[in-house]
Backbone as CSV, one residue per row, in Angstrom:
resi,resn,N_x,N_y,N_z,CA_x,CA_y,CA_z,C_x,C_y,C_z
1,MET,0.852,-1.168,0.000,0.000,0.000,0.000,0.902,1.237,0.000
2,LYS,0.487,2.230,-0.808,1.269,3.469,-0.870,0.336,4.667,-1.025
3,ALA,0.825,5.828,-0.654,0.035,7.054,-0.766,-0.409,7.244,-2.205
4,GLY,-1.642,7.660,-2.379,-2.216,7.873,-3.700,-2.989,6.682,-4.229
5,GLU,-2.796,5.522,-3.642,-3.515,4.321,-4.084,-5.002,4.475,-3.771
6,GLU,-5.837,4.051,-4.724,-7.289,4.143,-4.535,-7.859,2.801,-4.123
7,LEU,-8.798,2.843,-3.190,-9.529,1.647,-2.784,-10.661,1.433,-3.784
8,PRO,-11.094,0.197,-3.963,-12.221,-0.038,-4.874,-13.484,0.604,-4.308
9,PRO,-14.332,1.153,-5.170,-15.569,1.766,-4.671,-16.521,0.716,-4.107
10,MET,-17.372,1.139,-3.185,-18.400,0.268,-2.612,-19.747,0.966,-2.744
11,GLU,-20.693,0.300,-3.384,-22.047,0.842,-3.523,-22.924,0.309,-2.402
12,ILE,-23.658,1.215,-1.776,-24.568,0.842,-0.709,-25.959,1.360,-1.061
13,ALA,-26.904,0.442,-1.198,-28.293,0.825,-1.454,-28.854,1.430,-0.172
14,VAL,-29.330,2.655,-0.271,-29.894,3.343,0.884,-31.380,3.004,0.944
15,THR,-31.699,1.998,1.718,-33.092,1.561,1.846,-33.707,2.143,3.118
16,ARG,-35.005,2.159,3.133,-35.741,2.600,4.331,-35.351,1.699,5.512
17,THR,-35.238,0.403,5.250,-34.865,-0.546,6.304,-33.476,-0.241,6.865
18,LEU,-32.507,0.041,5.997,-31.155,0.366,6.452,-31.171,1.616,7.340
19,ILE,-31.903,2.634,6.920,-31.962,3.879,7.684,-32.577,3.644,9.069
20,VAL,-33.712,2.976,9.104,-34.407,2.740,10.378,-33.602,1.791,11.258
21,ALA,-33.116,0.697,10.694,-32.349,-0.280,11.478,-31.080,0.350,12.052
22,GLY,-30.402,1.171,11.257,-29.194,1.837,11.740,-29.490,2.787,12.888
23,ALA,-30.595,3.514,12.779,-30.972,4.439,13.851,-31.327,3.675,15.123
24,VAL,-32.108,2.621,14.998,-32.509,1.843,16.173,-31.287,1.158,16.800
25,ALA,-30.434,0.568,15.969,-29.251,-0.125,16.484,-28.319,0.818,17.237
26,SER,-28.290,2.074,16.846,-27.427,3.051,17.522,-28.192,3.866,18.567
27,ARG,-29.405,3.428,18.858,-30.260,4.055,19.880,-30.555,5.524,19.589
28,ASP,-30.674,5.833,18.312,-31.024,7.190,17.892,-32.501,7.174,17.519
29,TYR,-33.331,7.597,18.440,-34.767,7.519,18.245,-35.374,8.819,17.726
30,GLN,-34.548,9.710,17.167,-35.076,10.929,16.568,-36.054,10.533,15.465
31,ASP,-37.226,11.153,15.482,-38.276,10.755,14.542,-37.903,10.942,13.076
32,VAL,-36.973,11.843,12.762,-36.585,12.075,11.364,-35.860,10.879,10.740
33,HIS,-35.505,9.880,11.574,-34.822,8.689,11.076,-35.752,7.488,10.928
34,HIS,-37.048,7.657,11.282,-37.959,6.518,11.153,-39.404,6.905,10.824
35,ASP,-39.758,8.177,10.917,-41.140,8.609,10.707,-41.180,9.634,9.570
36,ALA,-41.603,9.176,8.383,-41.588,10.040,7.191,-42.448,11.280,7.372
37,GLU,-43.600,11.143,7.994,-44.480,12.298,8.203,-43.821,13.329,9.116
38,ALA,-43.221,12.876,10.198,-42.529,13.793,11.105,-41.340,14.456,10.411
39,ALA,-40.632,13.694,9.583,-39.502,14.265,8.842,-39.988,15.371,7.907
40,ARG,-41.116,15.136,7.215,-41.671,16.154,6.318,-42.114,17.386,7.107
41,GLU,-42.712,17.196,8.260,-43.129,18.325,9.097,-41.931,19.188,9.514
42,LYS,-40.762,18.567,9.571,-39.545,19.291,9.966,-38.744,19.774,8.757
43,GLY,-39.339,19.673,7.558,-38.715,20.236,6.366,-37.923,19.295,5.493
44,SER,-37.901,18.013,5.825,-37.175,17.038,5.022,-38.161,16.309,4.113
45,PRO,-37.772,15.952,2.896,-38.697,15.239,2.016,-38.992,13.810,2.468
46,ASP,-38.158,13.245,3.335,-38.338,11.867,3.790,-37.417,11.651,4.992
47,ILE,-37.453,10.437,5.554,-36.501,10.095,6.613,-35.103,10.116,6.020
48,PHE,-34.075,10.227,6.873,-32.705,10.239,6.379,-31.784,9.529,7.364
49,MET,-30.652,9.067,6.858,-29.690,8.292,7.622,-29.040,9.145,8.707
50,ASN,-28.799,8.522,9.873,-28.109,9.238,10.944,-26.595,9.091,10.817
51,ILE,-25.868,9.927,11.536,-24.411,9.959,11.435,-23.777,8.677,11.962
52,LEU,-24.399,8.033,12.949,-23.814,6.810,13.497,-23.840,5.670,12.486
53,THR,-24.904,5.585,11.706,-24.970,4.577,10.651,-23.912,4.868,9.595
54,THR,-23.805,6.133,9.203,-22.790,6.521,8.227,-21.398,6.184,8.737
55,ASN,-21.129,6.484,9.999,-19.826,6.196,10.596,-19.506,4.702,10.510
56,GLY,-20.491,3.876,10.820,-20.295,2.432,10.734,-20.042,1.963,9.312
57,LEU,-20.759,2.541,8.355,-20.569,2.159,6.953,-19.190,2.574,6.449
58,VAL,-18.709,3.726,6.873,-17.364,4.172,6.481,-16.323,3.207,7.051
59,GLY,-16.471,2.843,8.322,-15.542,1.887,8.922,-15.571,0.547,8.219
60,ARG,-16.767,0.072,7.912,-16.911,-1.203,7.189,-16.250,-1.133,5.818
61,TYR,-16.452,-0.019,5.125,-15.860,0.143,3.803,-14.341,-0.001,3.866
62,VAL,-13.728,0.682,4.803,-12.267,0.654,4.895,-11.770,-0.728,5.301
63,THR,-12.375,-1.345,6.308,-11.898,-2.666,6.733,-12.167,-3.729,5.674
64,ASP,-13.310,-3.656,4.993,-13.578,-4.606,3.908,-12.590,-4.431,2.763
65,SER,-12.222,-3.190,2.485,-11.300,-2.911,1.380,-9.873,-3.336,1.682
66,LEU,-9.449,-3.165,2.942,-8.055,-3.424,3.299,-7.810,-4.813,3.871
67,GLY,-8.854,-5.504,4.283,-8.689,-6.881,4.728,-8.765,-7.078,6.232
68,ALA,-8.735,-8.351,6.612,-8.963,-8.750,7.995,-7.876,-8.293,8.963
69,GLY,-6.683,-8.003,8.486,-5.581,-7.617,9.369,-5.559,-6.144,9.714
70,VAL,-6.670,-5.453,9.526,-6.728,-4.007,9.752,-7.634,-3.701,10.936
71,ARG,-7.197,-2.756,11.758,-8.021,-2.299,12.884,-8.209,-0.793,12.766
72,LEU,-9.424,-0.360,13.020,-9.711,1.075,12.989,-9.077,1.736,14.206
73,ARG,-8.382,2.838,13.989,-7.814,3.618,15.087,-8.598,4.904,15.299
74,ALA,-9.064,5.537,14.215,-9.842,6.778,14.314,-10.675,6.943,13.052
75,VAL,-11.913,7.374,13.228,-12.792,7.695,12.110,-13.287,9.116,12.342
76,LYS,-12.946,10.013,11.428,-13.347,11.414,11.546,-14.119,11.776,10.285
77,ILE,-15.420,12.023,10.455,-16.268,12.288,9.295,-17.075,13.560,9.477
78,ARG,-17.531,14.070,8.340,-18.433,15.228,8.303,-19.534,14.891,7.305
79,LEU,-20.781,15.159,7.711,-21.917,14.891,6.829,-22.191,16.077,5.917
80,GLY,-22.728,15.763,4.745,-23.141,16.774,3.779,-24.579,16.508,3.357
81,ALA,-24.773,16.115,2.106,-26.106,15.837,1.565,-26.711,14.622,2.270
82,PRO,-27.980,14.701,2.668,-28.607,13.566,3.365,-28.703,12.325,2.477
83,ASN,-28.687,11.169,3.126,-28.958,9.892,2.466,-30.438,9.585,2.658
84,TYR,-31.210,9.652,1.569,-32.644,9.366,1.603,-32.905,7.969,1.046
85,PRO,-34.019,7.346,1.433,-34.367,6.038,0.883,-34.492,6.086,-0.641
86,GLY,-34.043,5.015,-1.275,-34.151,4.896,-2.728,-32.910,5.356,-3.466
87,ASP,-31.968,5.956,-2.756,-30.732,6.420,-3.388,-29.652,5.357,-3.210
88,THR,-28.509,5.581,-3.798,-27.341,4.723,-3.625,-26.182,5.608,-3.212
89,MET,-25.471,5.178,-2.173,-24.260,5.896,-1.773,-23.065,5.096,-2.282
90,VAL,-22.141,5.792,-2.938,-20.918,5.149,-3.415,-19.764,5.690,-2.589
91,LEU,-19.118,4.782,-1.850,-17.958,5.151,-1.044,-16.692,4.925,-1.853
92,ARG,-15.790,5.899,-1.786,-14.490,5.816,-2.449,-13.428,6.249,-1.458
93,GLY,-12.272,5.628,-1.554,-11.194,5.958,-0.639,-9.867,6.053,-1.348
94,THR,-9.003,6.888,-0.778,-7.644,7.058,-1.289,-6.678,7.015,-0.112
95,VAL,-5.600,6.288,-0.260,-4.583,6.244,0.781,-3.899,7.606,0.806
96,ALA,-4.019,8.313,1.929,-3.430,9.644,2.062,-1.973,9.551,2.511
97,GLU,-1.703,8.664,3.479,-0.327,8.479,3.942,-0.171,7.113,4.573
98,VAL,1.051,6.628,4.550,1.387,5.341,5.152,2.604,5.546,6.028
99,ASP,2.544,5.046,7.257,3.686,5.074,8.169,4.083,3.630,8.411
100,GLY,5.033,3.157,7.617,5.447,1.759,7.699,6.046,1.415,9.048
101,ALA,6.771,2.323,9.640,7.395,2.065,10.936,6.347,1.857,12.026
102,ALA,5.290,2.632,11.988,4.231,2.518,12.994,3.181,1.484,12.602
103,GLY,3.192,1.051,11.343,2.188,0.095,10.875,0.810,0.703,10.750
104,THR,0.763,1.998,10.361,-0.516,2.690,10.245,-0.659,3.326,8.869
105,ALA,-1.883,3.665,8.551,-2.172,4.385,7.308,-3.381,5.273,7.560
106,GLU,-3.473,6.337,6.770,-4.647,7.199,6.821,-5.312,7.167,5.455
107,ILE,-6.615,6.949,5.465,-7.403,6.839,4.242,-8.380,8.007,4.195
108,THR,-8.414,8.702,3.058,-9.414,9.748,2.842,-10.622,9.086,2.198
109,VAL,-11.817,9.364,2.746,-13.034,8.711,2.271,-14.067,9.760,1.862
110,VAL,-14.754,9.483,0.734,-15.877,10.299,0.281,-17.005,9.343,-0.074
111,GLY,-18.199,9.653,0.417,-19.386,8.871,0.074,-20.390,9.789,-0.593
112,ALA,-20.672,9.536,-1.856,-21.572,10.407,-2.622,-22.868,9.679,-2.948
113,ASN,-23.956,10.458,-2.990,-25.251,9.931,-3.414,-25.741,10.776,-4.595
114,GLY,-26.991,10.629,-4.953,-27.528,11.320,-6.123,-27.595,12.833,-6.009
115,ILE,-27.489,13.373,-4.786,-27.572,14.831,-4.636,-26.264,15.482,-4.200
116,GLY,-25.241,14.678,-3.976,-23.939,15.257,-3.606,-23.160,14.357,-2.669
117,ASN,-22.160,14.944,-2.027,-21.353,14.189,-1.075,-22.109,14.064,0.246
118,HIS,-22.390,12.832,0.619,-23.053,12.572,1.895,-22.053,12.637,3.044
119,VAL,-20.867,12.086,2.831,-19.868,12.035,3.894,-18.479,12.257,3.315
120,THR,-17.666,12.991,4.057,-16.245,13.149,3.741,-15.485,12.953,5.049
121,GLY,-14.283,12.440,4.954,-13.520,12.276,6.179,-12.255,11.480,5.995
122,THR,-11.677,11.128,7.139,-10.451,10.335,7.154,-10.605,9.185,8.137
123,VAL,-9.925,8.100,7.825,-9.913,6.927,8.689,-8.461,6.529,8.888
124,LYS,-8.043,6.442,10.148,-6.702,5.966,10.468,-6.815,4.504,10.848
125,VAL,-5.944,3.678,10.269,-5.952,2.245,10.533,-4.581,1.784,11.001
126,ALA,-4.584,0.680,11.744,-3.346,-0.008,12.123,-3.426,-1.405,11.546
127,PHE,-2.285,-1.926,11.151,-2.240,-3.252,10.564,-1.887,-4.288,11.613
128,GLU,-2.446,-5.483,11.466,-2.175,-6.580,12.392,-0.675,-6.704,12.575
129,GLY,-0.255,-7.006,13.747,1.176,-7.041,14.040,1.576,-5.723,14.673
130,ALA,1.288,-4.613,13.993,1.591,-3.301,14.567,0.748,-3.104,15.820
131,PHE,-0.505,-3.516,15.768,-1.404,-3.373,16.912,-0.910,-4.238,18.067
132,GLU,-0.579,-5.492,17.773,-0.107,-6.386,18.816,1.235,-5.924,19.369
133,ASP,2.141,-5.420,18.499,3.438,-4.921,18.965,3.263,-3.744,19.913
134,ALA,2.358,-2.826,19.578,2.118,-1.662,20.434,1.531,-2.109,21.771
135,SER,0.596,-3.043,21.750,-0.010,-3.540,22.984,1.036,-4.232,23.849
136,ARG,1.913,-5.025,23.234,2.960,-5.735,23.960,3.923,-4.735,24.603
137,ALA,4.273,-3.665,23.881,5.188,-2.657,24.417,4.576,-1.960,25.627
138,VAL,3.301,-1.653,25.568,2.629,-1.012,26.703,2.626,-1.958,27.891
139,PHE,2.302,-3.238,27.659,2.261,-4.214,28.747,3.644,-4.397,29.354
140,GLN,4.661,-4.526,28.511,6.016,-4.726,29.015,6.494,-3.506,29.792
141,GLY,6.129,-2.319,29.338,6.512,-1.099,30.055,5.878,-1.048,31.428
142,ALA,4.622,-1.430,31.535,3.924,-1.435,32.827,4.528,-2.487,33.750
143,ALA,4.870,-3.648,33.206,5.438,-4.720,34.027,6.803,-4.328,34.558
144,SER,7.613,-3.651,33.745,8.961,-3.277,34.213,8.893,-2.180,35.268
145,GLN,7.845,-1.371,35.266,7.721,-0.303,36.257,7.374,-0.872,37.632
146,ASP,6.665,-1.994,37.679,6.304,-2.559,38.987,7.200,-3.733,39.379
147,GLY,8.301,-3.916,38.652,9.270,-4.952,38.999,8.961,-6.321,38.439
148,GLY,7.845,-6.449,37.737,7.475,-7.747,37.167,8.133,-7.940,35.818
149,SER,7.856,-9.069,35.196,8.364,-9.306,33.849,7.233,-9.802,32.984
150,ALA,7.320,-9.496,31.719,6.252,-9.875,30.786,6.566,-11.193,30.148
């Protein structure tokens, strides 16, 4: 993996079920995520996806694209155009930087739908081995401070 490399795009059908299930699963009971009439009363043409569902989809996109040996370290996103039922969101990612010594990479992600960019952001990942090495170093450091050994 190197800076500038593009991840394969991922298409996600934005269904009413996905929007409602994502809101319920993340305990977001705001009516604009499950009640079309209430959403219209508040100025929206329909229910729309919440940020927690989007955050999960961005994380899934990156881990699915990079493989099982990847762990999310940070997901920083900003919402734009709402995801409404019946649309499709296409997620695309580009490797922004790679730190081989630390075993990490930062991926820039954009998710667009029929009316514009729904989400933009960055995802920092650690690769298997780097995560375990960092955890081992922390454990060994703590053990040496109290006189124990790892």
